[in-house]
C-alpha positions as CSV (number, residue, x, y, z in Angstrom):
1,M,65.6,45.0,-5.1
2,E,66.7,47.6,-7.6
3,I,70.4,47.6,-8.7
4,T,70.8,51.1,-7.3
5,N,69.7,49.8,-3.9
6,A,71.9,46.9,-4.1
7,L,74.9,49.1,-4.9
8,A,74.2,51.4,-2.0
9,S,74.0,48.3,0.3
10,F,77.3,47.0,-1.0
11,A,78.9,50.4,-0.6
12,A,77.9,50.6,3.0
13,L,79.5,47.3,3.8
14,S,82.6,48.1,1.7
15,Q,84.4,49.6,4.8
16,E,86.1,47.3,7.5
17,T,84.4,48.9,10.7
18,R,81.0,48.8,9.2
19,L,81.4,45.2,8.0
20,N,82.7,44.3,11.4
21,A,79.8,46.1,13.1
22,F,77.2,44.3,10.9
23,R,78.7,41.0,11.5
24,L,78.8,41.6,15.3
25,L,75.2,42.6,15.1
26,V,74.4,39.4,13.2
27,S,76.0,37.3,15.9
28,Q,73.8,39.1,18.5
29,E,70.5,38.4,17.0
30,P,67.8,38.8,18.1
31,E,68.7,40.9,21.1
32,G,71.0,43.4,19.4
33,L,73.6,45.7,21.2
34,P,73.7,49.3,22.4
35,A,75.8,51.6,20.3
36,G,78.3,52.0,23.0
37,E,78.8,48.3,23.3
38,I,79.4,47.9,19.6
39,A,82.0,50.7,19.8
40,R,83.6,49.0,22.8
41,Q,83.8,45.6,21.2
42,L,85.2,46.9,18.1
43,T,87.5,49.4,19.8
44,V,86.2,52.3,17.9
45,P,85.5,55.8,19.2
46,H,81.8,56.4,20.0
47,N,81.2,59.2,17.7
48,T,83.0,57.3,14.9
49,M,80.8,54.3,15.5
50,S,77.7,56.5,15.5
51,A,78.6,57.7,12.0
52,H,79.2,54.2,10.8
53,L,75.9,52.9,12.2
54,S,74.1,55.8,10.5
55,V,75.6,54.7,7.2
56,L,74.4,51.2,7.8
57,A,71.0,52.3,8.8
58,R,70.5,54.5,5.7
59,A,71.5,51.5,3.5
60,G,69.0,49.1,5.4
61,W,71.6,46.9,7.1
62,V,70.7,47.9,10.6
63,V,67.6,49.0,12.6
64,S,67.5,50.8,15.9
65,Q,65.2,51.1,18.8
66,R,65.4,53.4,21.7
67,Q,65.2,51.5,25.2
68,S,65.3,53.9,28.0
69,R,68.5,55.9,27.5
70,Q,70.1,53.6,25.0
71,I,69.8,52.9,21.4
72,I,69.8,49.2,20.6
73,Y,71.0,48.3,17.1
74,R,70.0,45.0,15.4
75,A,71.0,43.6,12.1
76,S,68.2,43.7,9.5
77,L,68.1,40.1,8.6
78,S,65.3,40.9,6.1
79,H,67.5,43.2,4.3
80,M,70.3,40.7,4.3
81,E,67.9,38.2,2.8
82,D,66.8,40.7,0.1
83,V,70.5,41.2,-0.9
84,V,71.2,37.6,-0.9
85,Q,68.1,37.0,-3.1
86,F,69.1,39.8,-5.4
87,L,72.5,38.1,-5.8
88,L,70.9,34.7,-6.5
89,Q,68.0,36.0,-8.6
90,D,69.3,34.4,-11.8
91,C,71.4,31.6,-10.1
92,C,72.7,28.9,-12.3
93,A,70.7,29.9,-15.5
94,G,67.6,28.0,-14.3
95,H,69.4,25.0,-13.0
96,P,69.1,25.4,-9.2
97,E,70.7,22.1,-8.5
98,L,74.0,23.6,-9.5
99,C,73.5,26.1,-6.5
100,A,72.5,23.3,-4.1
101,S,75.7,23.5,-2.0
102,L,75.3,27.2,-1.6
103,M,71.7,27.1,-0.7
104,D,72.5,24.3,1.8
105,S,75.2,26.4,3.5
106,L,72.8,29.3,3.9
107,S,69.7,27.3,5.0
108,G,71.1,26.4,8.4
109,C,71.3,30.2,9.5
110,G,67.7,31.0,8.2
111,V,69.0,33.6,5.6
112,V,67.4,31.8,2.6
113,N,63.9,31.1,2.4
114,T,63.7,27.5,1.2
115,N,59.9,27.8,0.4
116,D,60.3,29.7,-2.9
117,S,57.1,31.6,-3.2
118,N,58.2,33.0,-6.4
119,S,58.2,29.8,-8.3
120,E,55.6,29.3,-10.9
């Protein structure tokens, strides 16, 4: 991930409604939620929620799929993994044991790939 992509991702989450929407969608994986239900649960007007979901989609945090008359939004766990990997890329200056507690806390939710395919 390029730093400019990371900055755009962080900017998209740096607003309370968008961060709450993303966290809600993470909790609803893998089914996702319709846009109207997200708006209802967060008590946000539908048009406002639509704008927030568009920002999250452009930044890669959410994906959408039309199902009949509804658009279902899902958290992009692969994007979240990319961002976490970006943050941890140079973790602990080559001493991964220093990051063990962090990695353990993430491994239970499937965010971090414990099979490091980049190790050489």
